[in-house]
C-alpha positions in Angstrom: 105.4 111.0 114.7 101.9 110.3 115.6 99.3 108.5 113.3 97.4 111.4 112.2 100.7 113.3 111.2 101.7 109.9 109.2 98.4 109.9 107.4 98.6 113.5 106.4 102.0 113.2 105.1 100.9 110.1 103.1 98.0 111.7 101.9 99.4 115.2 101.1 96.7 116.6 103.5 93.8 115.7 101.3 91.3 112.7 101.4 93.1 109.8 100.0 89.8 108.8 98.0 88.2 112.0 96.7 91.1 114.5 97.2 89.0 116.9 99.2 90.8 118.7 101.7 88.2 119.6 104.4 86.7 117.5 107.4 89.5 115.0 107.0 90.0 112.2 109.8 91.5 109.0 110.8 89.1 106.0 109.1 90.0 102.6 110.1 89.2 100.0 107.7 86.8 97.2 109.1 87.1 94.6 110.0 90.5 95.7 111.5 90.7 96.5 115.3 94.2 98.3 114.8 94.1 102.0 114.5 97.6 102.0 112.9 99.1 103.4 109.4 98.4 99.8 107.6 94.9 99.6 108.6 93.7 103.5 108.3 93.2 105.8 105.6 92.7 109.5 105.8 89.3 110.4 104.6 86.9 113.4 104.3 83.7 113.2 106.0 81.7 112.7 102.8 83.6 109.5 101.9 83.3 108.0 105.5 79.7 108.9 105.9 78.8 107.1 102.9 81.2 104.0 103.5 79.3 103.5 106.8 75.9 104.1 105.7 74.7 103.0 102.7 71.5 105.0 102.8 73.7 108.2 102.1 75.4 106.6 99.1 76.0 108.9 96.1 77.4 107.0 93.1 78.5 109.9 91.5 80.7 110.8 94.2 82.7 107.4 94.0 83.8 108.6 90.5 86.9 110.0 92.4 88.0 106.1 92.6 89.3 106.2 88.7 92.3 107.4 90.1 92.4 106.6 93.8 92.2 103.0 93.3 95.8 102.8 91.6 97.2 103.8 95.4 100.0 101.8 96.6 98.3 101.7 100.1 96.5 98.6 100.8 93.7 100.4 103.1 92.9 102.8 100.0 93.0 99.8 97.8 90.4 97.9 100.0 88.0 100.8 100.2 88.1 101.6 96.5 87.2 97.8 95.8 84.3 97.7 98.2 82.9 101.1 97.2 83.0 100.2 93.3 81.0 97.0 94.6 78.5 98.9 96.2 78.0 101.5 93.3 77.8 98.0 90.7 74.2 99.6 89.9 75.5 102.9 88.3 77.3 100.6 85.3 80.5 102.4 85.1 82.1 101.1 88.4 82.3 97.4 86.5 84.7 98.8 84.3 87.1 100.1 87.1 86.6 96.5 88.9 87.6 94.9 85.9 90.9 96.9 85.6 91.9 96.7 89.5 93.7 93.6 90.8 94.3 92.7 94.4 96.5 89.7 96.1 94.6 87.1 97.9 95.2 88.5 101.2 93.9 92.2 100.5 91.3 90.8 98.3 90.0 88.9 101.5 90.2 91.9 103.6 88.2 93.7 100.8 85.4 91.0 100.8 85.4 90.8 104.7 82.2 92.8 105.1 80.3 91.0 102.1 81.1 93.4 99.5 81.3 91.7 96.0 79.4 88.8 97.1 76.2 87.6 95.8 73.1 88.5 97.8 71.9 85.0 98.1 75.3 83.8 99.5 75.8 86.7 102.0 75.7 85.6 105.4 73.4 88.3 107.2 73.5 89.0 110.8 70.2 90.2 112.5 69.5 91.0 116.2 66.7 89.6 118.5 64.0 91.8 116.4 65.2 90.7 113.1 67.0 94.2 112.4 70.0 93.6 110.1 73.4 94.2 112.1 76.5 95.8 110.2 80.2 96.2 111.2 80.7 99.1 113.4 77.1 99.2 114.7 76.3 99.7 118.4 74.2 97.2 120.2 72.9 96.6 123.7 72.7 93.1 125.7 69.0 91.9 126.5 70.1 89.5 129.2 73.0 88.9 131.4 75.6 86.7 129.4 78.2 84.3 131.2 81.4 84.9 129.2 83.0 81.4 128.3 86.6 80.9 129.5 86.1 83.7 132.0 84.2 84.3 135.5 83.0 87.4 133.8 79.2 88.3 133.5 78.3 90.8 130.7 75.0 92.8 132.1 71.8 93.2 130.4 71.5 96.8 129.3 75.5 97.0 128.3 76.3 98.4 125.3 78.6 97.1 123.0 79.8 99.7 120.4 81.4 99.1 117.3 80.9 95.5 116.4 82.4 93.3 114.1 80.7 90.2 112.4 81.8 86.7 112.1 81.5 86.2 108.0 81.1 82.5 108.7 78.2 82.4 111.1 75.4 84.6 111.0 74.7 84.2 115.1 78.0 85.5 116.0 79.1 88.9 116.7 82.4 90.2 118.3 82.6 93.2 120.4 84.1 94.7 123.6 82.5 94.4 127.0 84.2 96.0 130.1 87.5 96.2 128.0 87.6 92.4 126.9 86.9 91.3 123.3 84.2 88.7 123.4 82.1 86.9 121.0 78.2 87.4 121.4 75.2 85.5 120.1 73.1 88.0 117.9 69.6 86.6 119.4 70.7 88.2 122.6 71.2 91.7 121.2 69.2 94.4 120.0 70.6 97.2 117.7 71.0 100.6 119.1 
């Protein structure tokens, strides 16, 4: 079986978050780089667009987490935890978070993008122009960079898509250049 069929079967052909049945696709829960059953969910376009873009966030849409947060599947639980933290200002989500329990490893995965962390202690990644970078963003290199431990040189103007962030160091991001996964210093990139 392929991944989409497995996810369709697991989700009963509906969004694993809100139960919508239209515009469904595979969504890999960041910062995972593996597109597989244990790191992915089957979600609608409304949910994925709000997960990826906080400007589109509609707190009332996420009331659906009252049911889906109890899913037996970890990637669904992780997204539920993250989204409940993102809509804390709505008031009702704190009650759901208080009821939710994640073991240490899934909780670490859920917190990997900075959700649930106080603003004053968050590690914020910024490009050369001071624009905030988020996991999944695309950046372009602003100068040629030698890749440590390799003879490869990442050329100026190279686009790096779907970056991931180092959550301990605000100056490091990760991405693929010419098929090779590398660490890049934020002062050498510009957000696309």
